[in-house]
BANUSE-253958 format. One record per residue: residue in one letter; x negated, y negated, z negated of N, C-alpha, C in turn; residue number from 1. Coordinates in pm, whole numbers, m for minus. Layout:
BEGIN
ATOM   aa      n_x      n_y      n_z     ca_x     ca_y     ca_z      c_x      c_y      c_z     i
ATOM    a        X        Y        Z        X        Y        Z        X        Y        Z   NUM
...
END
This chain:
BEGIN
ATOM   aa      n_x      n_y      n_z     ca_x     ca_y     ca_z      c_x      c_y      c_z     i
ATOM    m   m16986   m10302   m17616   m17061   m10360   m17726   m17033   m10279   m17852     1
ATOM    e   m17137   m10255   m17926   m17126   m10181   m18052   m17040   m10260   m18150     2
ATOM    k   m16950   m10190   m18219   m16854   m10255   m18310   m16923   m10332   m18423     3
ATOM    k   m17034   m10278   m18473   m17105   m10345   m18582   m17160   m10480   m18536     4
ATOM    i   m17221   m10481   m18419   m17275   m10606   m18363   m17162   m10703   m18334     5
ATOM    q   m17052   m10649   m18278   m16937   m10734   m18248   m16882   m10800   m18374     6
ATOM    r   m16871   m10724   m18482   m16821   m10779   m18609   m16909   m10894   m18657     7
ATOM    i   m17040   m10874   m18649   m17135   m10977   m18693   m17119   m11103   m18607     8
ATOM    l   m17115   m11084   m18476   m17102   m11199   m18385   m16970   m11272   m18405     9
ATOM    v   m16862   m11199   m18427   m16733   m11263   m18450   m16737   m11345   m18578    10
ATOM    r   m16795   m11288   m18682   m16806   m11363   m18809   m16887   m11491   m18791    11
ATOM    q   m16997   m11481   m18716   m17079   m11600   m18690   m17002   m11702   m18607    12
ATOM    a   m16929   m11654   m18507   m16850   m11744   m18422   m16742   m11815   m18504    13
ATOM    k   m16681   m11742   m18597   m16579   m11803   m18684   m16638   m11916   m18768    14
ATOM    l   m16768   m11906   m18796   m16836   m12011   m18874   m16885   m12125   m18785    15
ATOM    g   m16855   m12117   m18655   m16891   m12224   m18563   m17016   m12200   m18480    16
ATOM    d   m17069   m12081   m18483   m17189   m12048   m18406   m17152   m12025   m18260    17
ATOM    a   m17178   m12124   m18175   m17143   m12117   m18033   m17225   m12010   m17961    18
ATOM    h   m17349   m11990   m18000   m17433   m11889   m17936   m17378   m11748   m17959    19
ATOM    a   m17327   m11722   m18077   m17267   m11592   m18106   m17142   m11572   m18020    20
ATOM    f   m17063   m11677   m18006   m16943   m11668   m17924   m16979   m11643   m17777    21
ATOM    i   m17081   m11709   m17729   m17126   m11690   m17590   m17170   m11545   m17568    22
ATOM    k   m17240   m11487   m17664   m17282   m11347   m17653   m17160   m11254   m17645    23
ATOM    l   m17058   m11284   m17725   m16935   m11204   m17720   m16870   m11213   m17583    24
ATOM    c   m16859   m11334   m17531   m16795   m11354   m17401   m16876   m11287   m17289    25
ATOM    e   m17007   m11297   m17298   m17092   m11235   m17196   m17078   m11083   m17196    26
ATOM    a   m17056   m11026   m17313   m17042   m10881   m17322   m16917   m10831   m17249    27
ATOM    y   m16815   m10914   m17241   m16689   m10873   m17179   m16660   m10946   m17047    28
ATOM    r   m16750   m11032   m17004   m16727   m11114   m16885   m16698   m11031   m16760    29
ATOM    h   m16778   m10927   m16737   m16763   m10848   m16615   m16627   m10778   m16610    30
ATOM    i   m16590   m10713   m16717   m16463   m10641   m16718   m16344   m10738   m16720    31
ATOM    l   m16359   m10852   m16786   m16254   m10955   m16782   m16236   m11006   m16640    32
ATOM    y   m16347   m11031   m16572   m16340   m11081   m16435   m16270   m10979   m16345    33
ATOM    n   m16313   m10853   m16351   m16253   m10751   m16266   m16103   m10735   m16292    34
ATOM    s   m16066   m10736   m16418   m15924   m10722   m16453   m15844   m10844   m16407    35
ATOM    a   m15898   m10962   m16430   m15828   m11083   m16387   m15815   m11087   m16235    36
ATOM    y   m15918   m11042   m16165   m15911   m11041   m16019   m15804   m10946   m15968    37
ATOM    k   m15791   m10830   m16033   m15689   m10734   m15991   m15548   m10789   m16016    38
ATOM    i   m15535   m10880   m16109   m15405   m10941   m16137   m15380   m11061   m16045    39
ATOM    l   m15480   m11147   m16030   m15462   m11274   m15959   m15499   m11270   m15811    40
ATOM    l   m15594   m11185   m15775   m15634   m11165   m15635   m15685   m11291   m15567    41
ATOM    n   m15751   m11376   m15643   m15797   m11502   m15588   m15914   m11551   m15674    42
ATOM    d   m16031   m11568   m15613   m16151   m11605   m15690   m16135   m11736   m15766    43
ATOM    e   m16072   m11835   m15703   m16057   m11965   m15769   m15967   m11954   m15892    44
ATOM    d   m15855   m11882   m15878   m15765   m11864   m15991   m15832   m11783   m16102    45
ATOM    v   m15912   m11684   m16064   m15982   m11601   m16163   m16082   m11687   m16240    46
ATOM    a   m16157   m11769   m16169   m16255   m11857   m16236   m16185   m11950   m16335    47
ATOM    d   m16074   m12009   m16292   m15997   m12098   m16381   m15943   m12020   m16501    48
ATOM    c   m15892   m11901   m16474   m15834   m11817   m16580   m15939   m11782   m16685    49
ATOM    l   m16057   m11741   m16639   m16162   m11702   m16733   m16213   m11821   m16813    50
ATOM    q   m16222   m11935   m16747   m16266   m12054   m16818   m16164   m12092   m16926    51
ATOM    e   m16036   m12089   m16890   m15930   m12119   m16987   m15929   m12015   m17099    52
ATOM    t   m15954   m11890   m17064   m15957   m11782   m17163   m16065   m11809   m17267    53
ATOM    e   m16185   m11844   m17221   m16295   m11869   m17315   m16271   m11993   m17400    54
ATOM    i   m16216   m12097   m17340   m16186   m12219   m17417   m16082   m12189   m17524    55
ATOM    c   m15975   m12120   m17483   m15868   m12086   m17578   m15921   m11995   m17688    56
ATOM    a   m16002   m11896   m17651   m16058   m11804   m17751   m16148   m11879   m17849    57
ATOM    w   m16229   m11971   m17799   m16318   m12048   m17886   m16236   m12130   m17986    58
ATOM    k   m16130   m12193   m17937   m16046   m12275   m18025   m15975   m12192   m18131    59
ATOM    k   m15942   m12067   m18096   m15860   m11984   m18186   m15937   m11871   m18253    60
ATOM    i   m16069   m11870   m18240   m16148   m11761   m18297   m16125   m11747   m18447    61
ATOM    g   m16096   m11855   m18513   m16070   m11851   m18657   m15944   m11774   m18695    62
ATOM    t   m15854   m11755   m18599   m15729   m11683   m18627   m15742   m11533   m18610    63
ATOM    l   m15854   m11488   m18555   m15875   m11345   m18533   m15897   m11276   m18667    64
ATOM    k   m15807   m11186   m18702   m15815   m11121   m18833   m15905   m10998   m18832    65
ATOM    n   m15896   m10919   m18727   m15974   m10796   m18718   m16091   m10817   m18623    66
ATOM    e   m16209   m10830   m18677   m16328   m10859   m18595   m16355   m10749   m18493    67
ATOM    e   m16317   m10626   m18523   m16340   m10515   m18431   m16245   m10520   m18311    68
ATOM    a   m16141   m10600   m18319   m16042   m10607   m18211   m16066   m10726   m18118    69
ATOM    f   m16187   m10781   m18118   m16215   m10898   m18034   m16184   m10871   m17888    70
ATOM    n   m16226   m10753   m17837   m16203   m10724   m17695   m16054   m10721   m17661    71
ATOM    s   m15972   m10658   m17743   m15827   m10656   m17719   m15770   m10796   m17729    72
ATOM    w   m15818   m10872   m17825   m15770   m11007   m17848   m15800   m11098   m17729    73
ATOM    i   m15922   m11094   m17680   m15958   m11181   m17568   m15889   m11135   m17439    74
ATOM    f   m15866   m11004   m17424   m15790   m10955   m17308   m15646   m11004   m17314    75
ATOM    r   m15587   m11006   m17432   m15450   m11055   m17446   m15442   m11202   m17405    76
ATOM    i   m15541   m11279   m17445   m15546   m11420   m17406   m15557   m11431   m17254    77
ATOM    m   m15647   m11352   m17195   m15666   m11356   m17049   m15538   m11317   m16976    78
ATOM    i   m15470   m11214   m17024   m15346   m11169   m16959   m15240   m11279   m16964    79
ATOM    n   m15225   m11343   m17078   m15126   m11450   m17090   m15158   m11565   m16995    80
ATOM    i   m15283   m11601   m16985   m15322   m11710   m16894   m15303   m11667   m16749    81
ATOM    a   m15335   m11542   m16717   m15315   m11491   m16581   m15167   m11491   m16545    82
ATOM    k   m15082   m11451   m16640   m14937   m11453   m16616   m14889   m11595   m16588    83
ATOM    d   m14937   m11690   m16668   m14900   m11830   m16646   m14943   m11875   m16507    84
ATOM    t   m15062   m11835   m16465   m15112   m11870   m16332   m15023   m11812   m16224    85
ATOM    l   m14982   m11687   m16240   m14893   m11624   m16142   m14759   m11696   m16134    86
ATOM    h   m14706   m11733   m16250   m14578   m11805   m16251   m14590   m11941   m16183    87
ATOM    k   m14700   m12010   m16207   m14723   m12139   m16141   m14736   m12120   m15991    88
ATOM    r   m14802   m12012   m15950   m14820   m11984   m15808   m14683   m11962   m15742    89
ATOM    v   m14596   m11887   m15808   m14462   m11861   m15755   m14385   m11992   m15741    90
ATOM    e   m14397   m12079   m15842   m14328   m12208   m15836   m14379   m12291   m15718    91
ATOM    v   m14508   m12290   m15692   m14565   m12366   m15581   m14515   m12310   m15448    92
ATOM    v   m14514   m12176   m15436   m14467   m12114   m15311   m14320   m12147   m15288    93
ATOM    e   m14239   m12140   m15393   m14097   m12173   m15379   m14081   m12319   m15337    94
ATOM    f   m14159   m12408   m15395   m14153   m12550   m15358   m14192   m12569   m15212    95
ATOM    e   m14302   m12503   m15170   m14349   m12517   m15033   m14248   m12459   m14934    96
ATOM    e   m14182   m12348   m14972   m14082   m12289   m14882   m13963   m12383   m14866    97
ATOM    k   m13925   m12451   m14973   m13813   m12545   m14965   m13850   m12669   m14885    98
ATOM    h   m13973   m12713   m14897   m14014   m12840   m14838   m14111   m12824   m14721    99
ATOM    g   m14131   m12703   m14674   m14217   m12681   m14558   m14363   m12678   m14596   100
ATOM    g   m14445   m12644   m14497   m14590   m12646   m14518   m14644   m12522   m14584   101
ATOM    v   m14581   m12406   m14562   m14632   m12283   m14620   m14752   m12237   m14540   102
ATOM    e   m14859   m12209   m14609   m14981   m12163   m14545   m15008   m12021   m14592   103
ATOM    e   m15020   m11929   m14498   m15041   m11789   m14535   m15184   m11766   m14577   104
ATOM    t   m15201   m11694   m14687   m15334   m11661   m14737   m15361   m11514   m14711   105
ATOM    n   m15478   m11484   m14661   m15514   m11347   m14632   m15620   m11302   m14732   106
ATOM    y   m15585   m11208   m14818   m15680   m11154   m14914   m15743   m11031   m14853   107
ATOM    e   m15874   m11035   m14838   m15942   m10920   m14781   m16008   m10840   m14891   108
ATOM    g   m16014   m10712   m14869   m16080   m10626   m14966   m16079   m10483   m14916   109
ATOM    s   m16182   m10409   m14948   m16190   m10272   m14901   m16117   m10178   m14997   110
ATOM    d   m16082   m10226   m15114   m16012   m10140   m15208   m15861   m10162   m15193   111
ATOM    i   m15784   m10130   m15294   m15639   m10140   m15283   m15586   m10271   m15340   112
ATOM    t   m15664   m10376   m15331   m15625   m10505   m15386   m15496   m10556   m15324   113
ATOM    q   m15485   m10549   m15192   m15363   m10597   m15125   m15242   m10516   m15166   114
ATOM    e   m15260   m10387   m15180   m15149   m10301   m15220   m15106   m10330   m15364   115
ATOM    l   m15204   m10355   m15451   m15172   m10392   m15590   m15092   m10520   m15594   116
ATOM    n   m15124   m10612   m15504   m15054   m10740   m15500   m14907   m10724   m15466   117
ATOM    q   m14871   m10614   m15401   m14732   m10590   m15364   m14649   m10539   m15481   118
ATOM    l   m14714   m10495   m15587   m14643   m10446   m15704   m14594   m10563   m15789   119
ATOM    p   m14477   m10549   m15850   m14432   m10652   m15944   m14530   m10663   m16062   120
ATOM    e   m14536   m10781   m16119   m14628   m10809   m16229   m14613   m10709   m16344   121
ATOM    k   m14490   m10671   m16376   m14468   m10582   m16491   m14529   m10444   m16469   122
ATOM    y   m14553   m10406   m16344   m14620   m10279   m16314   m14769   m10298   m16291   123
ATOM    r   m14805   m10409   m16228   m14945   m10431   m16192   m15033   m10450   m16316   124
ATOM    i   m14987   m10526   m16414   m15070   m10555   m16531   m15104   m10428   m16611   125
ATOM    p   m15008   m10342   m16645   m15047   m10219   m16716   m15140   m10130   m16632   126
ATOM    l   m15118   m10125   m16501   m15201   m10044   m16413   m15345   m10094   m16414   127
ATOM    v   m15362   m10224   m16405   m15496   m10284   m16406   m15564   m10260   m16540   128
ATOM    l   m15490   m10282   m16648   m15549   m10264   m16781   m15588   m10118   m16808   129
ATOM    y   m15508   m10025   m16757   m15535    m9884   m16781   m15649    m9832   m16694   130
ATOM    y   m15641    m9857   m16564   m15738    m9798   m16472   m15863    m9881   m16449   131
ATOM    y   m15852   m10012   m16455   m15969   m10096   m16428   m16039   m10143   m16556   132
ATOM    a   m15960   m10175   m16658   m16021   m10223   m16782   m16045   m10111   m16882   133
ATOM    g   m15981    m9995   m16863   m16006    m9881   m16948   m15937    m9883   m17082   134
ATOM    f   m15829    m9959   m17096   m15758    m9963   m17223   m15667    m9842   m17236   135
ATOM    s   m15644    m9801   m17360   m15553    m9690   m17387   m15409    m9742   m17376   136
ATOM    i   m15316    m9650   m17369   m15175    m9687   m17361   m15133    m9765   m17484   137
ATOM    k   m15182    m9725   m17600   m15150    m9795   m17725   m15204    m9939   m17721   138
ATOM    e   m15327    m9957   m17674   m15386   m10091   m17666   m15310   m10179   m17567   139
ATOM    i   m15269   m10121   m17455   m15191   m10198   m17357   m15058   m10241   m17418   140
ATOM    a   m14994   m10150   m17489   m14866   m10182   m17554   m14881   m10299   m17649   141
ATOM    e   m14989   m10299   m17727   m15014   m10408   m17821   m15041   m10539   m17749   142
ATOM    q   m15119   m10534   m17640   m15155   m10655   m17568   m15038   m10717   m17494   143
ATOM    v   m14955   m10632   m17434   m14845   m10682   m17353   m14720   m10705   m17438   144
ATOM    g   m14714   m10643   m17555   m14601   m10663   m17644   m14482   m10575   m17609   145
ATOM    i   m14509   m10451   m17565   m14403   m10355   m17533   m14438   m10223   m17600   146
ATOM    s   m14342   m10129   m17600   m14366   m10000   m17664   m14458    m9913   m17579   147
ATOM    t   m14517    m9812   m17642   m14605    m9721   m17569   m14526    m9643   m17463   148
ATOM    n   m14402    m9608   m17494   m14320    m9537   m17395   m14292    m9625   m17273   149
ATOM    t   m14272    m9753   m17295   m14250    m9845   m17183   m14377    m9855   m17099   150
ATOM    v   m14494    m9858   m17163   m14620    m9861   m17088   m14632    m9735   m17003   151
ATOM    k   m14603    m9619   m17060   m14610    m9494   m16986   m14516    m9496   m16866   152
ATOM    t   m14393    m9544   m16888   m14294    m9552   m16780   m14341    m9646   m16671   153
ATOM    r   m14393    m9762   m16710   m14438    m9859   m16610   m14559    m9808   m16532   154
ATOM    l   m14649    m9736   m16599   m14762    m9676   m16529   m14715    m9573   m16427   155
ATOM    a   m14620    m9490   m16467   m14568    m9387   m16375   m14499    m9452   m16257   156
ATOM    r   m14416    m9552   m16282   m14346    m9620   m16173   m14442    m9697   m16083   157
ATOM    a   m14544    m9755   m16143   m14644    m9828   m16064   m14716    m9732   m15970   158
ATOM    k   m14754    m9616   m16022   m14822    m9518   m15938   m14731    m9470   m15825   159
ATOM    q   m14603    m9448   m15856   m14508    m9406   m15752   m14495    m9512   m15644   160
ATOM    r   m14478    m9637   m15685   m14464    m9746   m15588   m14590    m9766   m15506   161
ATOM    l   m14704    m9756   m15572   m14832    m9770   m15501   m14849    m9658   m15399   162
ATOM    k   m14810    m9539   m15436   m14818    m9425   m15343   m14731    m9451   m15220   163
ATOM    i   m14611    m9500   m15240   m14521    m9528   m15128   m14580    m9636   m15038   164
ATOM    i   m14634    m9741   m15099   m14696    m9850   m15021   m14810    m9795   m14937   165
ATOM    l   m14895    m9713   m14998   m15010    m9657   m14926   m14966    m9562   m14814   166
ATOM    e   m14861    m9484   m14838   m14810    m9392   m14736   m14752    m9469   m14618   167
ATOM    v   m14678    m9576   m14645   m14621    m9658   m14539   m14732    m9719   m14454   168
ATOM    q   m14835    m9770   m14519   m14946    m9831   m14445   m15023    m9728   m14363   169
ATOM    e   m15032    m9607   m14416   m15104    m9501   m14345   m15029    m9462   m14218   170
ATOM    n   m14895    m9467   m14224   m14813    m9428   m14110   m14797    m9540   m14006   171
ATOM    e   m14842    m9658   m14036   m14828    m9771   m13942   m14931    m9767   m13834   172
END
């Protein structure tokens, strides 16, 4: 979306214009969905995450100071909600393992979705934001709240781990 149009729509949304806010969300819906899916790997969780993201963004649109940073801002909201979803999922799995009734879920995909799922969250999120969402290292650092050098290190380690996972699977 063109920055000038985005600025206008953000200003209108801040004044309570729901249609302007919907246009903003629609402009980023596809890339938000793809990024959330690469993090959560589950359509139901992604749908919930995106719905929560839009609700939270609508409630807090008045706090956005830089209208040109709407895309980074809404991605940060989505990432935080996705992280919360992952943490809740881990808690449920731990509970089920303690109390029985674990049901294995099989995620199918022709891309490297399953392999991405094997990476720890701290590596998977920067990788998804960099390669799937197209954010710069500086933007990822701002969104995740870490230094640019840490983002670079995590990207390098994520690629190394992903390579090892892919090599092991190829040899099986």
